[in-house]
A tleap script that builds the chain and sets N, CA, C and O, in Angstrom:
source leaprc.protein.ff14SB
mol = sequence {
  NMET SER SER LEU ARG MET PRO GLN SER LEU
  LEU LYS ARG LEU GLY ALA ASP SER GLY ASP
  ALA ALA LEU ARG TYR GLU LEU VAL GLU GLU
  GLN ALA ALA ALA LEU GLY ARG MET GLY ARG
  LYS ALA GLU ALA ALA LEU ALA ALA LEU ARG
  ALA HIE GLU GLY GLU GLY ARG GLY GLU ALA
  VAL LYS ALA ALA ALA ASP ALA VAL TRP CYS
  PHE LEU VAL GLN ARG GLU VAL MET GLY LEU
  ARG ASP ARG ALA ARG ILE VAL ALA ASP TYR
  ASP ILE PRO ARG GLU VAL MET ALA ARG LEU
  GLY VAL CARG
}
set mol.1.N position { 7.252 -35.944 0.959 }
set mol.1.CA position { 6.617 -34.377 1.025 }
set mol.1.C position { 7.814 -33.913 1.144 }
set mol.1.O position { 8.827 -34.510 1.509 }
set mol.2.N position { 7.616 -32.295 0.672 }
set mol.2.CA position { 8.833 -31.451 0.836 }
set mol.2.C position { 8.437 -30.500 1.690 }
set mol.2.O position { 7.222 -30.378 1.846 }
set mol.3.N position { 9.118 -29.838 2.248 }
set mol.3.CA position { 9.270 -28.638 3.098 }
set mol.3.C position { 9.856 -27.611 2.521 }
set mol.3.O position { 10.682 -27.814 1.632 }
set mol.4.N position { 9.485 -26.160 2.984 }
set mol.4.CA position { 9.919 -25.240 2.549 }
set mol.4.C position { 10.832 -25.139 3.110 }
set mol.4.O position { 10.787 -25.619 4.243 }
set mol.5.N position { 12.222 -24.448 2.649 }
set mol.5.CA position { 13.621 -24.230 2.981 }
set mol.5.C position { 13.580 -22.733 2.361 }
set mol.5.O position { 13.040 -22.400 1.306 }
set mol.6.N position { 14.607 -21.538 3.696 }
set mol.6.CA position { 14.395 -20.767 3.422 }
set mol.6.C position { 16.251 -20.738 2.738 }
set mol.6.O position { 17.189 -21.387 3.200 }
set mol.7.N position { 16.296 -19.606 1.345 }
set mol.7.CA position { 17.928 -19.380 1.422 }
set mol.7.C position { 18.457 -19.098 2.555 }
set mol.7.O position { 17.878 -18.374 3.364 }
set mol.8.N position { 19.994 -19.793 2.843 }
set mol.8.CA position { 20.467 -19.653 4.041 }
set mol.8.C position { 21.178 -18.240 4.086 }
set mol.8.O position { 21.447 -17.764 5.189 }
set mol.9.N position { 21.431 -17.689 3.162 }
set mol.9.CA position { 21.933 -16.114 3.504 }
set mol.9.C position { 21.096 -15.181 3.771 }
set mol.9.O position { 21.386 -14.039 4.128 }
set mol.10.N position { 19.553 -15.823 3.539 }
set mol.10.CA position { 18.600 -14.688 4.010 }
set mol.10.C position { 18.048 -14.977 6.118 }
set mol.10.O position { 17.803 -14.289 7.109 }
set mol.11.N position { 18.143 -16.757 5.626 }
set mol.11.CA position { 18.384 -17.150 7.347 }
set mol.11.C position { 19.233 -16.418 8.331 }
set mol.11.O position { 18.797 -16.182 9.457 }
set mol.12.N position { 20.352 -16.071 7.979 }
set mol.12.CA position { 21.686 -15.411 9.048 }
set mol.12.C position { 21.565 -14.125 8.972 }
set mol.12.O position { 22.148 -13.486 9.847 }
set mol.13.N position { 20.626 -13.202 7.707 }
set mol.13.CA position { 20.752 -12.095 7.752 }
set mol.13.C position { 19.020 -11.680 8.759 }
set mol.13.O position { 18.658 -10.598 9.220 }
set mol.14.N position { 18.335 -12.992 8.786 }
set mol.14.CA position { 17.191 -12.766 9.793 }
set mol.14.C position { 17.098 -12.947 10.962 }
set mol.14.O position { 16.056 -12.783 11.596 }
set mol.15.N position { 18.626 -13.466 11.628 }
set mol.15.CA position { 18.938 -14.088 12.946 }
set mol.15.C position { 18.227 -15.236 13.473 }
set mol.15.O position { 18.409 -15.481 14.666 }
set mol.16.N position { 17.440 -15.998 12.799 }
set mol.16.CA position { 16.590 -16.994 13.253 }
set mol.16.C position { 16.521 -17.950 13.121 }
set mol.16.O position { 17.319 -18.146 12.205 }
set mol.17.N position { 15.960 -19.184 13.467 }
set mol.17.CA position { 15.769 -20.608 13.289 }
set mol.17.C position { 14.801 -20.517 11.746 }
set mol.17.O position { 14.287 -19.572 11.146 }
set mol.18.N position { 14.860 -21.803 11.525 }
set mol.18.CA position { 14.225 -22.020 10.097 }
set mol.18.C position { 12.802 -21.696 10.378 }
set mol.18.O position { 12.249 -20.705 9.902 }
set mol.19.N position { 12.325 -22.401 11.020 }
set mol.19.CA position { 10.489 -22.349 10.998 }
set mol.19.C position { 9.990 -20.554 11.211 }
set mol.19.O position { 9.049 -20.013 10.631 }
set mol.20.N position { 10.892 -19.937 12.158 }
set mol.20.CA position { 10.683 -18.691 12.603 }
set mol.20.C position { 10.799 -17.441 11.222 }
set mol.20.O position { 10.105 -16.481 10.887 }
set mol.21.N position { 12.232 -18.164 10.628 }
set mol.21.CA position { 12.387 -17.232 9.704 }
set mol.21.C position { 11.264 -17.809 8.392 }
set mol.21.O position { 10.778 -16.926 7.686 }
set mol.22.N position { 10.955 -18.994 8.156 }
set mol.22.CA position { 9.942 -18.897 7.423 }
set mol.22.C position { 8.770 -18.103 7.499 }
set mol.22.O position { 8.166 -17.551 6.579 }
set mol.23.N position { 8.552 -18.114 8.593 }
set mol.23.CA position { 7.305 -17.563 9.286 }
set mol.23.C position { 7.257 -15.885 8.631 }
set mol.23.O position { 6.429 -15.415 7.850 }
set mol.24.N position { 8.369 -15.265 9.217 }
set mol.24.CA position { 8.619 -14.032 8.896 }
set mol.24.C position { 8.787 -13.685 7.299 }
set mol.24.O position { 8.362 -12.646 6.794 }
set mol.25.N position { 9.414 -14.629 6.652 }
set mol.25.CA position { 9.534 -14.544 5.297 }
set mol.25.C position { 7.806 -14.563 4.938 }
set mol.25.O position { 7.292 -13.541 4.485 }
set mol.26.N position { 7.165 -15.529 5.127 }
set mol.26.CA position { 5.702 -15.320 4.378 }
set mol.26.C position { 4.939 -13.885 5.245 }
set mol.26.O position { 4.103 -13.013 5.007 }
set mol.27.N position { 5.501 -14.156 5.941 }
set mol.27.CA position { 4.178 -12.186 6.226 }
set mol.27.C position { 4.716 -11.109 5.671 }
set mol.27.O position { 3.993 -10.148 5.407 }
set mol.28.N position { 6.011 -11.090 5.413 }
set mol.28.CA position { 6.535 -10.338 4.875 }
set mol.28.C position { 6.176 -10.120 3.169 }
set mol.28.O position { 6.059 -9.065 2.544 }
set mol.29.N position { 6.056 -11.520 2.703 }
set mol.29.CA position { 5.718 -11.397 1.358 }
set mol.29.C position { 4.125 -11.135 1.365 }
set mol.29.O position { 3.659 -10.571 0.375 }
set mol.30.N position { 3.185 -11.538 2.505 }
set mol.30.CA position { 2.010 -10.896 2.281 }
set mol.30.C position { 1.920 -9.585 2.594 }
set mol.30.O position { 1.022 -9.089 1.913 }
set mol.31.N position { 2.310 -8.976 3.140 }
set mol.31.CA position { 2.607 -7.551 3.361 }
set mol.31.C position { 2.728 -6.887 2.130 }
set mol.31.O position { 1.885 -6.137 1.637 }
set mol.32.N position { 3.627 -7.144 1.740 }
set mol.32.CA position { 4.197 -6.889 0.087 }
set mol.32.C position { 3.203 -6.897 -1.286 }
set mol.32.O position { 3.238 -6.068 -2.196 }
set mol.33.N position { 2.217 -8.186 -1.164 }
set mol.33.CA position { 1.249 -8.430 -1.700 }
set mol.33.C position { 0.139 -7.415 -1.676 }
set mol.33.O position { -0.419 -6.944 -2.667 }
set mol.34.N position { -0.117 -7.130 -0.377 }
set mol.34.CA position { -1.027 -6.432 0.120 }
set mol.34.C position { -0.730 -5.029 -0.101 }
set mol.34.O position { -1.774 -4.408 -0.306 }
set mol.35.N position { 0.204 -4.372 -0.132 }
set mol.35.CA position { 0.932 -3.119 -0.312 }
set mol.35.C position { 0.943 -2.824 -1.768 }
set mol.35.O position { 1.051 -1.713 -2.286 }
set mol.36.N position { 0.813 -3.997 -2.366 }
set mol.36.CA position { 0.704 -3.723 -3.532 }
set mol.36.C position { -1.214 -3.701 -4.385 }
set mol.36.O position { -1.836 -2.856 -5.029 }
set mol.37.N position { -1.430 -4.694 -4.045 }
set mol.37.CA position { -2.926 -4.593 -4.544 }
set mol.37.C position { -3.215 -3.207 -3.725 }
set mol.37.O position { -3.475 -2.402 -4.620 }
set mol.38.N position { -3.285 -2.641 -2.680 }
set mol.38.CA position { -3.775 -1.493 -2.515 }
set mol.38.C position { -2.803 -0.130 -3.327 }
set mol.38.O position { -3.479 0.782 -3.805 }
set mol.39.N position { -1.754 -0.068 -3.413 }
set mol.39.CA position { -1.581 0.781 -4.602 }
set mol.39.C position { -1.682 0.909 -6.016 }
set mol.39.O position { -1.381 1.882 -6.707 }
set mol.40.N position { -2.303 -0.574 -6.480 }
set mol.40.CA position { -2.872 -0.619 -7.602 }
set mol.40.C position { -4.494 -0.311 -7.696 }
set mol.40.O position { -5.058 -0.223 -8.787 }
set mol.41.N position { -5.093 -0.179 -6.603 }
set mol.41.CA position { -6.677 0.359 -6.447 }
set mol.41.C position { -6.504 1.907 -6.158 }
set mol.41.O position { -7.484 2.646 -6.241 }
set mol.42.N position { -5.367 2.350 -5.849 }
set mol.42.CA position { -5.294 3.467 -5.555 }
set mol.42.C position { -4.923 4.521 -7.149 }
set mol.42.O position { -5.458 5.494 -7.681 }
set mol.43.N position { -3.891 3.770 -7.401 }
set mol.43.CA position { -3.979 4.041 -9.028 }
set mol.43.C position { -5.268 4.487 -10.071 }
set mol.43.O position { -5.546 5.384 -10.867 }
set mol.44.N position { -5.825 3.298 -9.536 }
set mol.44.CA position { -7.112 2.714 -10.485 }
set mol.44.C position { -7.904 3.921 -10.125 }
set mol.44.O position { -8.333 4.604 -11.056 }
set mol.45.N position { -8.156 4.276 -8.898 }
set mol.45.CA position { -9.257 5.337 -8.154 }
set mol.45.C position { -9.052 6.733 -8.520 }
set mol.45.O position { -9.986 7.520 -8.674 }
set mol.46.N position { -7.706 7.061 -8.671 }
set mol.46.CA position { -7.285 8.551 -8.720 }
set mol.46.C position { -6.672 8.622 -10.344 }
set mol.46.O position { -6.026 9.600 -10.719 }
set mol.47.N position { -6.982 7.393 -11.288 }
set mol.47.CA position { -7.216 7.465 -12.940 }
set mol.47.C position { -8.496 7.742 -13.162 }
set mol.47.O position { -8.675 8.500 -14.115 }
set mol.48.N position { -9.740 7.269 -12.427 }
set mol.48.CA position { -11.041 7.609 -12.866 }
set mol.48.C position { -11.460 8.706 -12.464 }
set mol.48.O position { -12.409 9.288 -12.990 }
set mol.49.N position { -10.482 9.355 -10.980 }
set mol.49.CA position { -11.439 10.664 -10.912 }
set mol.49.C position { -10.556 11.796 -11.534 }
set mol.49.O position { -10.809 12.984 -11.339 }
set mol.50.N position { -9.398 11.316 -12.370 }
set mol.50.CA position { -8.772 12.494 -13.096 }
set mol.50.C position { -9.658 12.555 -14.814 }
set mol.50.O position { -9.729 13.527 -15.566 }
set mol.51.N position { -10.092 11.498 -14.969 }
set mol.51.CA position { -11.089 11.204 -15.729 }
set mol.51.C position { -12.558 11.959 -15.544 }
set mol.51.O position { -13.151 12.370 -16.540 }
set mol.52.N position { -12.910 12.060 -14.689 }
set mol.52.CA position { -14.202 12.536 -14.259 }
set mol.52.C position { -14.545 13.758 -14.333 }
set mol.52.O position { -13.850 14.333 -13.495 }
set mol.53.N position { -15.211 14.502 -14.843 }
set mol.53.CA position { -15.343 15.828 -14.903 }
set mol.53.C position { -17.045 15.908 -14.491 }
set mol.53.O position { -17.832 14.991 -14.727 }
set mol.54.N position { -17.464 17.386 -13.738 }
set mol.54.CA position { -18.932 17.832 -13.506 }
set mol.54.C position { -19.453 16.762 -12.673 }
set mol.54.O position { -18.774 16.117 -11.874 }
set mol.55.N position { -20.642 16.612 -12.888 }
set mol.55.CA position { -21.719 16.204 -12.387 }
set mol.55.C position { -21.256 14.898 -11.596 }
set mol.55.O position { -20.587 14.267 -12.415 }
set mol.56.N position { -21.289 14.245 -10.484 }
set mol.56.CA position { -20.846 13.044 -9.815 }
set mol.56.C position { -19.572 13.090 -9.279 }
set mol.56.O position { -19.319 12.311 -8.359 }
set mol.57.N position { -18.629 13.932 -9.717 }
set mol.57.CA position { -17.282 14.028 -9.088 }
set mol.57.C position { -17.283 13.386 -7.740 }
set mol.57.O position { -16.625 12.423 -7.347 }
set mol.58.N position { -18.088 14.062 -7.166 }
set mol.58.CA position { -17.797 14.033 -5.599 }
set mol.58.C position { -17.825 12.322 -4.939 }
set mol.58.O position { -17.298 11.904 -3.907 }
set mol.59.N position { -18.559 11.656 -5.861 }
set mol.59.CA position { -18.363 9.834 -5.566 }
set mol.59.C position { -17.101 9.806 -6.298 }
set mol.59.O position { -16.508 8.937 -5.659 }
set mol.60.N position { -16.349 10.157 -7.157 }
set mol.60.CA position { -14.891 9.674 -7.404 }
set mol.60.C position { -14.046 10.373 -6.614 }
set mol.60.O position { -12.968 9.853 -6.326 }
set mol.61.N position { -14.362 11.622 -6.138 }
set mol.61.CA position { -13.254 11.531 -4.921 }
set mol.61.C position { -13.320 11.253 -3.715 }
set mol.61.O position { -12.414 11.606 -2.960 }
set mol.62.N position { -14.553 10.466 -3.205 }
set mol.62.CA position { -14.787 9.748 -2.412 }
set mol.62.C position { -14.086 8.573 -2.149 }
set mol.62.O position { -13.529 8.223 -1.109 }
set mol.63.N position { -14.222 7.796 -3.632 }
set mol.63.CA position { -14.104 6.486 -4.132 }
set mol.63.C position { -12.649 6.757 -3.741 }
set mol.63.O position { -12.294 6.191 -2.707 }
set mol.64.N position { -11.483 7.724 -4.542 }
set mol.64.CA position { -10.129 8.185 -4.758 }
set mol.64.C position { -9.734 8.278 -2.926 }
set mol.64.O position { -8.725 7.710 -2.508 }
set mol.65.N position { -10.395 8.829 -2.254 }
set mol.65.CA position { -9.862 8.861 -0.726 }
set mol.65.C position { -9.824 7.759 -0.288 }
set mol.65.O position { -8.766 7.153 -0.115 }
set mol.66.N position { -10.891 7.324 -0.044 }
set mol.66.CA position { -11.282 5.847 0.367 }
set mol.66.C position { -9.802 4.361 0.122 }
set mol.66.O position { -9.216 3.561 0.851 }
set mol.67.N position { -9.809 4.838 -1.714 }
set mol.67.CA position { -8.399 4.217 -1.885 }
set mol.67.C position { -6.883 4.440 -1.397 }
set mol.67.O position { -5.893 3.726 -1.236 }
set mol.68.N position { -7.205 5.784 -1.246 }
set mol.68.CA position { -5.870 6.348 -0.997 }
set mol.68.C position { -5.501 6.070 0.543 }
set mol.68.O position { -4.372 6.184 1.021 }
set mol.69.N position { -6.571 5.715 1.173 }
set mol.69.CA position { -6.705 6.058 2.708 }
set mol.69.C position { -6.342 4.397 3.102 }
set mol.69.O position { -5.702 4.048 4.094 }
set mol.70.N position { -6.711 3.820 2.439 }
set mol.70.CA position { -6.088 2.316 2.548 }
set mol.70.C position { -4.877 2.146 2.146 }
set mol.70.O position { -4.218 1.321 2.781 }
set mol.71.N position { -4.463 2.591 1.423 }
set mol.71.CA position { -2.965 2.287 0.758 }
set mol.71.C position { -2.001 2.845 2.066 }
set mol.71.O position { -1.132 2.238 2.691 }
set mol.72.N position { -2.550 4.356 2.237 }
set mol.72.CA position { -1.471 5.203 3.259 }
set mol.72.C position { -1.643 4.478 4.386 }
set mol.72.O position { -0.728 4.709 5.177 }
set mol.73.N position { -2.764 3.370 4.963 }
set mol.73.CA position { -2.628 2.933 6.107 }
set mol.73.C position { -1.863 1.571 6.164 }
set mol.73.O position { -1.219 1.255 7.165 }
set mol.74.N position { -1.954 0.763 5.041 }
set mol.74.CA position { -1.095 -0.407 4.572 }
set mol.74.C position { 0.323 -0.006 4.778 }
set mol.74.O position { 1.111 -0.640 5.479 }
set mol.75.N position { 0.610 1.117 4.107 }
set mol.75.CA position { 1.866 1.504 4.209 }
set mol.75.C position { 2.479 1.793 5.828 }
set mol.75.O position { 3.516 1.242 6.197 }
set mol.76.N position { 1.902 2.481 6.489 }
set mol.76.CA position { 2.141 2.739 7.827 }
set mol.76.C position { 2.325 1.164 8.414 }
set mol.76.O position { 3.428 0.660 8.626 }
set mol.77.N position { 1.409 0.684 8.570 }
set mol.77.CA position { 1.481 -0.416 9.127 }
set mol.77.C position { 2.809 -1.475 8.873 }
set mol.77.O position { 3.172 -2.420 9.574 }
set mol.78.N position { 3.400 -0.937 7.573 }
set mol.78.CA position { 5.001 -1.941 7.004 }
set mol.78.C position { 5.857 -0.892 7.303 }
set mol.78.O position { 6.898 -0.808 6.651 }
set mol.79.N position { 5.510 0.282 8.546 }
set mol.79.CA position { 6.790 0.985 8.913 }
set mol.79.C position { 7.134 2.137 7.342 }
set mol.79.O position { 8.265 2.618 7.281 }
set mol.80.N position { 6.307 2.418 6.406 }
set mol.80.CA position { 6.438 2.994 5.751 }
set mol.80.C position { 5.988 4.319 6.300 }
set mol.80.O position { 4.912 4.231 6.892 }
set mol.81.N position { 6.653 5.849 6.258 }
set mol.81.CA position { 5.562 6.864 6.683 }
set mol.81.C position { 6.092 8.212 5.824 }
set mol.81.O position { 6.067 9.359 6.270 }
set mol.82.N position { 6.531 7.856 4.618 }
set mol.82.CA position { 6.921 9.146 4.132 }
set mol.82.C position { 5.887 9.565 2.907 }
set mol.82.O position { 6.135 9.801 1.725 }
set mol.83.N position { 4.730 9.568 3.580 }
set mol.83.CA position { 3.353 10.276 3.180 }
set mol.83.C position { 3.799 11.579 1.815 }
set mol.83.O position { 3.614 11.526 0.600 }
set mol.84.N position { 4.279 12.397 2.472 }
set mol.84.CA position { 4.893 13.683 1.288 }
set mol.84.C position { 5.102 12.793 0.123 }
set mol.84.O position { 4.324 12.956 -0.818 }
set mol.85.N position { 6.193 11.703 -0.002 }
set mol.85.CA position { 7.058 11.160 -0.979 }
set mol.85.C position { 5.763 10.878 -2.013 }
set mol.85.O position { 5.818 11.362 -3.144 }
set mol.86.N position { 4.268 9.861 -1.486 }
set mol.86.CA position { 3.622 9.186 -1.987 }
set mol.86.C position { 2.733 10.382 -2.299 }
set mol.86.O position { 2.125 10.251 -3.361 }
set mol.87.N position { 2.472 11.672 -1.550 }
set mol.87.CA position { 1.380 12.534 -2.528 }
set mol.87.C position { 2.067 12.725 -3.679 }
set mol.87.O position { 1.514 12.195 -4.642 }
set mol.88.N position { 3.233 13.381 -3.960 }
set mol.88.CA position { 4.010 13.942 -4.875 }
set mol.88.C position { 4.001 12.731 -5.864 }
set mol.88.O position { 3.404 12.885 -6.930 }
set mol.89.N position { 4.606 11.557 -5.601 }
set mol.89.CA position { 4.632 10.318 -6.689 }
set mol.89.C position { 3.551 10.076 -7.378 }
set mol.89.O position { 3.463 9.879 -8.590 }
set mol.90.N position { 2.494 10.098 -6.359 }
set mol.90.CA position { 0.720 9.048 -7.280 }
set mol.90.C position { 0.114 10.714 -7.456 }
set mol.90.O position { -1.098 10.918 -7.526 }
set mol.91.N position { 1.059 11.764 -7.510 }
set mol.91.CA position { -0.360 12.906 -8.061 }
set mol.91.C position { -1.555 13.327 -7.442 }
set mol.91.O position { -2.508 13.863 -8.008 }
set mol.92.N position { -1.442 13.041 -6.193 }
set mol.92.CA position { -3.144 13.189 -5.090 }
set mol.92.C position { -3.300 14.238 -5.070 }
set mol.92.O position { -2.408 14.986 -4.670 }
set mol.93.N position { -4.428 14.672 -5.470 }
set mol.93.CA position { -4.957 15.543 -5.944 }
set mol.93.C position { -5.654 16.323 -4.446 }
set mol.93.O position { -6.389 15.578 -3.797 }
set mol.94.N position { -5.457 17.714 -3.911 }
set mol.94.CA position { -5.582 18.226 -2.704 }
set mol.94.C position { -7.079 17.507 -2.137 }
set mol.94.O position { -7.431 17.059 -1.046 }
set mol.95.N position { -7.699 17.642 -3.386 }
set mol.95.CA position { -9.904 17.366 -2.877 }
set mol.95.C position { -9.276 16.462 -2.225 }
set mol.95.O position { -9.404 16.568 -1.005 }
set mol.96.N position { -8.565 15.504 -2.631 }
set mol.96.CA position { -8.835 14.121 -1.967 }
set mol.96.C position { -7.976 13.851 -0.788 }
set mol.96.O position { -8.258 12.890 -0.072 }
set mol.97.N position { -6.752 14.754 -0.460 }
set mol.97.CA position { -6.100 14.735 0.452 }
set mol.97.C position { -7.197 15.145 2.047 }
set mol.97.O position { -7.242 14.635 3.166 }
set mol.98.N position { -7.860 16.164 1.467 }
set mol.98.CA position { -8.237 17.434 2.625 }
set mol.98.C position { -9.691 16.342 2.886 }
set mol.98.O position { -10.344 16.662 3.880 }
set mol.99.N position { -10.096 15.421 2.292 }
set mol.99.CA position { -11.135 14.878 2.462 }
set mol.99.C position { -10.919 13.692 3.476 }
set mol.99.O position { -11.763 13.132 4.177 }
set mol.100.N position { -9.343 13.418 3.352 }
set mol.100.CA position { -9.131 12.819 4.274 }
set mol.100.C position { -8.138 13.157 5.760 }
set mol.100.O position { -7.348 12.491 6.428 }
set mol.101.N position { -8.799 14.876 5.837 }
set mol.101.CA position { -8.106 15.524 6.683 }
set mol.101.C position { -6.811 15.894 6.519 }
set mol.101.O position { -6.356 16.504 7.486 }
set mol.102.N position { -6.190 15.751 5.759 }
set mol.102.CA position { -4.851 16.130 5.356 }
set mol.102.C position { -5.154 17.779 4.906 }
set mol.102.O position { -6.129 18.234 4.309 }
set mol.103.N position { -3.743 18.594 5.514 }
set mol.103.CA position { -4.081 19.762 4.487 }
set mol.103.C position { -2.634 20.176 3.691 }
set mol.103.O position { -2.630 21.064 2.838 }
savepdb mol mol.pdb
quit
C-alpha cells in the first residue's frame, strides 16, 4: 500500500507536518477545481446571454447572474476579492451586475 507524500519543497513552504500539509494541499486543490467549474459555468451563461436577444432575455440574465454570483462567492471564499477586475475580464454586463445588487 502506498501513501501520499508531499513534495518536500511544498512541505517546507507550508510549515506543517506531512499529514497536515497533505490535507491543506487537497483542500487548496479542491478549491481551485471548484473555482474552475464556477468560472466555466459563468462563462457559458454569459455567452448564452450575449447570444440571446428579444423575448426570454430575462431568463438568460437571471441564469447569468446566478452563475456569476456563484463564481464571485467562490472567489471570495478563497480570499480573492478583486471583483472589478473579474467584471472587466469577463465583460459582465451591467444588467447582470444590477441583478446582483451591484451598481
